[in-house]
DRENBA-980870 format. One record per residue (C-alpha): residue in one letter; chain; x, y, z. Coordinates in pm, whole numbers, plus 50000, padded with zeros to 5 digits. Layout:
N
{aa->a, ch->A, u->X, v->Y, w->Z}
...
END
This chain:
164
{aa->m, ch->A, u->86847, v->27390, w->42026}
{aa->e, ch->A, u->86976, v->27125, w->41787}
{aa->i, ch->A, u->87037, v->26783, w->41942}
{aa->e, ch->A, u->87160, v->26525, w->41695}
{aa->r, ch->A, u->87375, v->26220, w->41657}
{aa->k, ch->A, u->87578, v->26151, w->41341}
{aa->f, ch->A, u->87675, v->25821, w->41184}
{aa->l, ch->A, u->87890, v->25720, w->40889}
{aa->i, ch->A, u->87718, v->25503, w->40629}
{aa->e, ch->A, u->87898, v->25239, w->40427}
{aa->k, ch->A, u->87604, v->25078, w->40248}
{aa->l, ch->A, u->87286, v->25255, w->40139}
{aa->p, ch->A, u->86943, v->25110, w->40210}
{aa->a, ch->A, u->86805, v->24923, w->39907}
{aa->d, ch->A, u->86473, v->25111, w->39900}
{aa->l, ch->A, u->86612, v->25465, w->39919}
{aa->t, ch->A, u->86409, v->25604, w->39628}
{aa->r, ch->A, u->86082, v->25558, w->39818}
{aa->y, ch->A, u->86177, v->25836, w->40062}
{aa->k, ch->A, u->86153, v->26211, w->40018}
{aa->c, ch->A, u->86474, v->26360, w->39880}
{aa->l, ch->A, u->86592, v->26720, w->39917}
{aa->l, ch->A, u->86865, v->26881, w->39708}
{aa->i, ch->A, u->87086, v->27088, w->39937}
{aa->e, ch->A, u->87358, v->27340, w->39866}
{aa->q, ch->A, u->87523, v->27520, w->40154}
{aa->a, ch->A, u->87815, v->27748, w->40225}
{aa->y, ch->A, u->87966, v->27919, w->40526}
{aa->l, ch->A, u->88015, v->28288, w->40588}
{aa->c, ch->A, u->88194, v->28213, w->40914}
{aa->t, ch->A, u->88281, v->27894, w->41107}
{aa->s, ch->A, u->88333, v->28040, w->41456}
{aa->p, ch->A, u->88055, v->28109, w->41527}
{aa->v, ch->A, u->87896, v->27910, w->41247}
{aa->l, ch->A, u->87700, v->28122, w->41001}
{aa->r, ch->A, u->87566, v->27908, w->40719}
{aa->i, ch->A, u->87352, v->27979, w->40416}
{aa->r, ch->A, u->87151, v->27696, w->40263}
{aa->r, ch->A, u->86937, v->27628, w->39960}
{aa->e, ch->A, u->86705, v->27335, w->40022}
{aa->d, ch->A, u->86518, v->27272, w->39696}
{aa->d, ch->A, u->86349, v->27612, w->39647}
{aa->s, ch->A, u->86382, v->27736, w->40007}
{aa->y, ch->A, u->86667, v->27949, w->40141}
{aa->y, ch->A, u->86797, v->27997, w->40497}
{aa->l, ch->A, u->87060, v->28171, w->40704}
{aa->t, ch->A, u->87157, v->27963, w->41008}
{aa->y, ch->A, u->87352, v->28045, w->41322}
{aa->k, ch->A, u->87494, v->27749, w->41516}
{aa->g, ch->A, u->87658, v->27773, w->41855}
{aa->k, ch->A, u->87941, v->27559, w->41991}
{aa->g, ch->A, u->87895, v->27195, w->42076}
{aa->l, ch->A, u->87897, v->26849, w->41924}
{aa->m, ch->A, u->87574, v->26663, w->42004}
{aa->a, ch->A, u->87379, v->26962, w->42139}
{aa->r, ch->A, u->87410, v->27325, w->42038}
{aa->e, ch->A, u->87210, v->27637, w->41977}
{aa->e, ch->A, u->87066, v->27673, w->41628}
{aa->y, ch->A, u->86859, v->27953, w->41477}
{aa->n, ch->A, u->86722, v->27959, w->41122}
{aa->l, ch->A, u->86612, v->28272, w->40940}
{aa->p, ch->A, u->86443, v->28268, w->40599}
{aa->l, ch->A, u->86618, v->28418, w->40298}
{aa->n, ch->A, u->86500, v->28479, w->39944}
{aa->k, ch->A, u->86687, v->28357, w->39636}
{aa->d, ch->A, u->86850, v->28695, w->39565}
{aa->a, ch->A, u->86981, v->28728, w->39922}
{aa->y, ch->A, u->87110, v->28370, w->39914}
{aa->e, ch->A, u->87298, v->28427, w->39587}
{aa->h, ch->A, u->87439, v->28757, w->39716}
{aa->l, ch->A, u->87572, v->28588, w->40031}
{aa->l, ch->A, u->87694, v->28281, w->39840}
{aa->a, ch->A, u->87943, v->28503, w->39657}
{aa->k, ch->A, u->88083, v->28607, w->39996}
{aa->a, ch->A, u->88116, v->28254, w->40140}
{aa->d, ch->A, u->88450, v->28114, w->40256}
{aa->g, ch->A, u->88580, v->27772, w->40166}
{aa->n, ch->A, u->88406, v->27489, w->39985}
{aa->i, ch->A, u->88042, v->27491, w->39881}
{aa->i, ch->A, u->87877, v->27168, w->39992}
{aa->s, ch->A, u->87616, v->26996, w->39776}
{aa->k, ch->A, u->87431, v->26683, w->39879}
{aa->k, ch->A, u->87113, v->26484, w->39848}
{aa->r, ch->A, u->86924, v->26437, w->40174}
{aa->y, ch->A, u->86681, v->26149, w->40214}
{aa->l, ch->A, u->86431, v->26167, w->40500}
{aa->i, ch->A, u->86380, v->25819, w->40644}
{aa->p, ch->A, u->86134, v->25765, w->40931}
{aa->v, ch->A, u->86259, v->25565, w->41228}
{aa->t, ch->A, u->85967, v->25323, w->41240}
{aa->k, ch->A, u->86055, v->25123, w->41552}
{aa->p, ch->A, u->86307, v->25317, w->41758}
{aa->i, ch->A, u->86497, v->25123, w->42023}
{aa->f, ch->A, u->86629, v->25285, w->42338}
{aa->a, ch->A, u->86846, v->25174, w->42626}
{aa->n, ch->A, u->86645, v->25042, w->42923}
{aa->e, ch->A, u->86668, v->25358, w->43131}
{aa->y, ch->A, u->86470, v->25558, w->42875}
{aa->n, ch->A, u->86091, v->25559, w->42902}
{aa->f, ch->A, u->85921, v->25533, w->42563}
{aa->s, ch->A, u->85705, v->25834, w->42480}
{aa->d, ch->A, u->85511, v->25988, w->42193}
{aa->k, ch->A, u->85814, v->26209, w->42121}
{aa->t, ch->A, u->85970, v->25916, w->41934}
{aa->a, ch->A, u->85694, v->25915, w->41670}
{aa->d, ch->A, u->85861, v->26190, w->41466}
{aa->l, ch->A, u->86219, v->26060, w->41467}
{aa->k, ch->A, u->86376, v->26046, w->41124}
{aa->i, ch->A, u->86711, v->25969, w->40977}
{aa->e, ch->A, u->86844, v->26246, w->40754}
{aa->l, ch->A, u->87069, v->26057, w->40514}
{aa->d, ch->A, u->87315, v->26288, w->40336}
{aa->i, ch->A, u->87487, v->26164, w->40021}
{aa->f, ch->A, u->87758, v->26417, w->39940}
{aa->d, ch->A, u->87840, v->26526, w->39586}
{aa->p, ch->A, u->88201, v->26568, w->39470}
{aa->p, ch->A, u->88445, v->26672, w->39594}
{aa->f, ch->A, u->88325, v->26509, w->39917}
{aa->a, ch->A, u->88184, v->26191, w->39758}
{aa->p, ch->A, u->88176, v->25908, w->39855}
{aa->l, ch->A, u->88105, v->26053, w->40202}
{aa->i, ch->A, u->87763, v->25953, w->40339}
{aa->i, ch->A, u->87647, v->26071, w->40682}
{aa->a, ch->A, u->87321, v->26002, w->40863}
{aa->e, ch->A, u->87191, v->26238, w->41131}
{aa->v, ch->A, u->86910, v->26177, w->41377}
{aa->e, ch->A, u->86768, v->26478, w->41560}
{aa->f, ch->A, u->86613, v->26439, w->41905}
{aa->p, ch->A, u->86390, v->26654, w->42125}
{aa->d, ch->A, u->86619, v->26609, w->42427}
{aa->e, ch->A, u->86966, v->26485, w->42521}
{aa->k, ch->A, u->86835, v->26199, w->42732}
{aa->m, ch->A, u->86662, v->26047, w->42429}
{aa->a, ch->A, u->86969, v->26106, w->42211}
{aa->n, ch->A, u->87195, v->25927, w->42458}
{aa->a, ch->A, u->86953, v->25635, w->42499}
{aa->f, ch->A, u->86895, v->25584, w->42125}
{aa->i, ch->A, u->87022, v->25253, w->41988}
{aa->p, ch->A, u->87078, v->25306, w->41614}
{aa->p, ch->A, u->86949, v->25062, w->41352}
{aa->a, ch->A, u->87215, v->24814, w->41237}
{aa->w, ch->A, u->87266, v->24983, w->40898}
{aa->l, ch->A, u->87392, v->25302, w->41063}
{aa->g, ch->A, u->87770, v->25279, w->41088}
{aa->e, ch->A, u->88028, v->25438, w->41314}
{aa->d, ch->A, u->87893, v->25702, w->41553}
{aa->v, ch->A, u->88088, v->26023, w->41472}
{aa->t, ch->A, u->87876, v->26256, w->41684}
{aa->n, ch->A, u->88174, v->26364, w->41893}
{aa->n, ch->A, u->88414, v->26398, w->41600}
{aa->p, ch->A, u->88413, v->26761, w->41478}
{aa->e, ch->A, u->88577, v->26651, w->41151}
{aa->y, ch->A, u->88228, v->26555, w->41031}
{aa->h, ch->A, u->88065, v->26892, w->41096}
{aa->n, ch->A, u->87976, v->27041, w->40759}
{aa->s, ch->A, u->88134, v->27369, w->40869}
{aa->n, ch->A, u->88468, v->27189, w->40908}
{aa->l, ch->A, u->88425, v->27009, w->40576}
{aa->s, ch->A, u->88375, v->27350, w->40414}
{aa->q, ch->A, u->88724, v->27450, w->40531}
{aa->k, ch->A, u->88896, v->27129, w->40422}
{aa->d, ch->A, u->89186, v->27170, w->40178}
{aa->l, ch->A, u->89085, v->26969, w->39872}
{aa->t, ch->A, u->89400, v->27024, w->39667}
END
């Protein structure tokens, strides 16, 4: 199960280069249901995602480079390339009804800076172990508009966007 919230970013953190960065390329074989292939640095995956906005089923299967390249030729729509920075959430804040737990220790912001033709789009995602934590999370001030419930910002929908 994938449980995440998404935020638009207008201004990047000043110290971005101190965080781990992944180079990601992904494409979609199908968008309903979502079947995605992804290259993340030198790792390759096939992902199935179910329906939903904040919470949905997600299954990842490993691929090798040859299988990825074979499937990439069969992808529909736009190929998405981006840099992903992994930023730890050092002092998470939650609404009062949420009891702090050790589960918050591994929270991180996945900051995606999209390459053309989607630039200057920047989206941050935070994944959570459960919906209660996701709903109680108060984002740091530098995270912008919450677009979790806007399907326009799903990468699968971006892949189908007419860019002409």
